[in-house]
C-alpha positions in Angstrom: 106.7 -29.6 -111.7 104.7 -28.1 -114.6 102.3 -30.0 -116.8 104.6 -30.0 -119.5 107.2 -32.0 -117.3 104.5 -34.4 -116.4 103.7 -35.3 -120.0 107.6 -36.0 -120.5 107.4 -38.4 -117.6 104.9 -40.6 -118.9 107.6 -42.6 -120.9 110.9 -43.0 -119.5 113.9 -44.4 -121.2 117.5 -45.3 -120.7 120.5 -47.0 -122.5 122.2 -49.9 -121.1 125.0 -50.7 -123.7 123.2 -51.6 -126.7 119.8 -52.0 -125.0 117.2 -49.2 -125.2 114.9 -49.5 -122.1 111.6 -48.0 -122.8 109.2 -47.8 -119.5 105.8 -46.9 -119.3 105.6 -44.5 -116.2 101.8 -44.4 -115.0 102.1 -46.9 -112.5 99.3 -45.2 -110.4 96.9 -46.1 -113.6 98.3 -49.5 -114.0 100.4 -48.0 -116.8 97.2 -47.7 -118.8 97.9 -45.7 -121.9 95.9 -42.2 -122.8 96.6 -39.9 -125.9 99.7 -38.1 -124.4 101.4 -41.6 -123.6 100.7 -42.9 -127.0 102.3 -40.0 -128.5 105.4 -40.2 -126.1 105.7 -44.0 -127.0 105.6 -43.2 -130.8 108.2 -40.5 -130.5 110.5 -43.1 -128.4 110.2 -45.9 -130.8 111.0 -43.5 -133.3 114.2 -42.6 -131.8 114.9 -46.4 -131.6 114.5 -46.9 -135.1 116.7 -44.2 -136.3 119.5 -44.6 -133.5 122.3 -46.5 -134.7 123.9 -47.2 -131.1 120.6 -48.8 -130.1 120.7 -52.5 -131.2 117.7 -53.8 -129.3 115.1 -52.4 -127.0 113.2 -53.6 -123.6 109.6 -52.5 -123.5 108.4 -52.8 -119.8 106.1 -50.8 -117.1 107.2 -49.2 -114.2 105.6 -50.3 -110.6 105.0 -53.9 -111.2 102.6 -54.0 -114.2 103.1 -54.0 -117.8 100.1 -52.2 -119.2 96.5 -52.9 -118.4 95.4 -51.3 -121.7 93.8 -48.1 -122.5 92.7 -45.5 -120.1 89.0 -46.3 -119.9 88.7 -43.1 -117.7 90.2 -41.1 -120.8 87.6 -43.1 -123.0 84.8 -42.1 -120.5 85.6 -38.6 -121.1 86.0 -39.0 -124.8 89.5 -37.5 -124.7 90.7 -40.2 -127.2 88.6 -38.5 -129.9 90.8 -35.3 -129.7 93.5 -36.6 -131.9 95.0 -35.1 -135.1 92.9 -36.0 -138.6 95.9 -38.2 -139.7 97.0 -39.8 -136.5 95.5 -43.2 -137.4 97.1 -43.0 -141.0 100.5 -44.2 -139.1 99.6 -45.0 -135.8 96.7 -46.4 -133.2 95.2 -45.6 -129.9 97.8 -47.3 -128.1 100.4 -45.5 -130.0 103.2 -47.4 -132.2 101.5 -50.8 -132.3 101.4 -50.8 -136.2 104.6 -48.9 -136.6 107.4 -51.0 -138.5 109.7 -51.8 -135.8 113.2 -52.1 -137.5 115.4 -54.1 -134.7 114.6 -56.6 -132.0 112.2 -55.6 -129.3 111.6 -57.7 -126.0 108.7 -57.1 -123.8 109.4 -57.7 -120.2 106.1 -58.4 -118.4 105.0 -58.4 -114.6 101.6 -58.1 -113.6 99.0 -57.4 -116.3 99.4 -57.5 -120.1 95.7 -57.1 -121.0 93.6 -55.8 -123.5 95.9 -53.0 -125.2 98.6 -53.9 -123.0 98.5 -57.5 -124.6 98.7 -55.7 -127.9 101.9 -53.6 -126.9 103.3 -56.9 -125.9 102.6 -58.5 -129.0 104.6 -55.9 -130.9 107.8 -57.3 -129.4 109.7 -60.3 -131.2 110.0 -62.0 -127.8 108.2 -61.7 -124.6 109.8 -62.2 -121.1 107.2 -62.8 -118.0 107.1 -63.1 -114.5 105.5 -66.5 -112.8 102.7 -64.1 -111.8 101.9 -62.1 -115.2 98.6 -62.3 -116.4 97.5 -62.1 -120.1 93.9 -61.7 -121.5 91.5 -59.9 -123.8 89.9 -58.0 -120.7 88.5 -55.6 -123.1 85.9 -58.1 -124.2 84.2 -57.8 -120.8 83.3 -53.9 -121.7 82.5 -54.1 -125.2 85.9 -52.5 -126.4 87.6 -54.3 -129.7 91.1 -55.1 -130.1 92.4 -52.3 -132.5 96.0 -52.1 -131.9 97.0 -55.3 -134.0 95.7 -57.9 -131.6 93.3 -60.0 -134.0 96.4 -59.9 -136.5 99.3 -60.8 -134.1 97.9 -63.1 -131.8 96.9 -65.7 -134.1 100.3 -65.7 -135.5 102.0 -66.0 -132.3 99.8 -68.8 -130.7 97.6 -70.2 -133.4 94.2 -69.5 -134.5 92.4 -71.8 -132.0 94.3 -70.5 -128.8 93.8 -66.9 -130.1 90.2 -67.3 -130.4 90.0 -68.9 -127.1 91.3 -65.5 -125.5 89.4 -63.4 -127.9 86.0 -64.9 -127.5 86.3 -65.5 -123.9 88.4 -62.8 -122.6 89.6 -65.3 -119.9 93.0 -64.7 -118.0 95.8 -66.6 -119.2 98.8 -67.0 -116.7 102.3 -67.4 -117.5 102.7 -71.1 -117.4 99.8 -71.5 -120.2 101.1 -68.4 -122.0 104.5 -70.4 -121.9 103.2 -73.8 -123.3 101.6 -71.7 -126.0 104.5 -69.7 -127.4 102.8 -66.2 -126.4 105.8 -66.2 -123.5 109.5 -67.2 -124.6 110.9 -66.8 -121.2 110.1 -67.1 -117.6 112.1 -64.9 -115.1 112.1 -64.8 -111.3 109.5 -62.3 -109.9 110.7 -58.7 -110.1 113.5 -59.9 -112.5 112.0 -59.6 -115.9 113.7 -56.5 -116.9 117.1 -57.9 -116.0 116.7 -60.8 -117.9 115.4 -59.1 -120.9 118.5 -57.0 -120.8 120.7 -60.1 -120.8 118.5 -61.5 -123.6 119.0 -58.0 -125.6 122.4 -57.9 -125.2 122.9 -61.5 -126.3 120.8 -60.7 -129.5 123.1 -57.4 -130.3 126.1 -59.6 -129.6 125.6 -61.2 -133.2 126.6 -59.7 -136.4 123.9 -57.0 -136.7 123.2 -57.1 -140.8 122.7 -60.8 -141.0 120.4 -61.1 -138.0 118.2 -58.3 -139.0 118.1 -59.6 -142.6 116.9 -63.1 -141.1 114.4 -61.1 -138.8 112.9 -59.3 -141.9 112.8 -62.4 -144.0 111.0 -64.3 -141.4 108.3 -61.5 -141.3 108.3 -61.2 -144.9 107.0 -64.7 -145.2 103.8 -64.1 -142.9 102.4 -62.3 -145.7 103.8 -63.8 -148.8 103.4 -67.1 -150.8 106.2 -69.8 -150.1 107.4 -69.3 -153.7 107.9 -65.6 -152.9 109.5 -65.9 -149.5 112.1 -68.4 -150.9 112.9 -65.9 -153.4 113.0 -62.9 -151.1 115.2 -65.3 -148.6 117.7 -65.9 -151.4 118.0 -62.2 -152.5 119.6 -61.5 -148.8 123.1 -62.0 -150.7 124.0 -58.6 -149.0 125.0 -60.1 -146.1 127.4 -62.5 -147.6 130.4 -60.3 -146.9 129.4 -60.4 -143.2 129.2 -63.9 -143.3 132.4 -64.3 -144.9 134.1 -62.1 -142.0 132.1 -64.4 -139.5 133.5 -67.6 -141.0 137.0 -66.6 -141.1 136.7 -65.1 -137.3 135.4 -68.8 -136.4 138.2 -70.6 -138.4 140.7 -68.5 -136.8 139.4 -69.1 -133.3 139.2 -72.9 -134.0 143.0 -72.8 -135.2 143.7 -70.8 -132.2 142.2 -73.6 -129.8 143.9 -76.6 -131.5 147.5 -74.7 -131.1 146.8 -74.9 -127.6 146.1 -78.5 -127.3 
């Protein structure tokens, strides 16, 4: 296998119906991301954004760990500094962490989701974890800051106090505690996180898409705007009314059918 083929294998993808699976494929490095991996992730998420057949996505790590952060061996060699001048205009070290993801994303987490790996998981709308998964700002221990959205997204997901607990101490947070905090949305059996995430992705994809995406967008909009602005934005979402009418008509038809069978 030549070097170009090796680069292409850093991130692997496949499609399961409407669900797009994105796997970080550096198991020998605990799926730590280097610049080549970051570029692959950016390309893959751009494909997800633009392909209308891909309704939801699942991000996971091959080999039993989600992602243990940025590759510190790469950092020690200053390889992370050899990036295009405009790279950080739209991206960050882990790749697509500040990209606007247009459709629902689920993170399937086994093993470690720490440092930059935690930040990657926070890109997702929902997180499915195994009982033994581990979360944490482990980069605190080596003097590396959170620069892939962690200080922005973590307090939004778990609240300021809990976010600062993780950010200041760098301690490990297990799945049960993460679930109690809302950092984890579902707990799957060991080795079954991707399978459960696919089921969740298919459930989400089964709903009328325009209405679902509009509500998702309105929810995120409200995080950065006043209550008044958010109410107005929510009400402006009348473009989905046609879809709502069709949905209501379908529901009423199903109800009449059930009654006629009684």
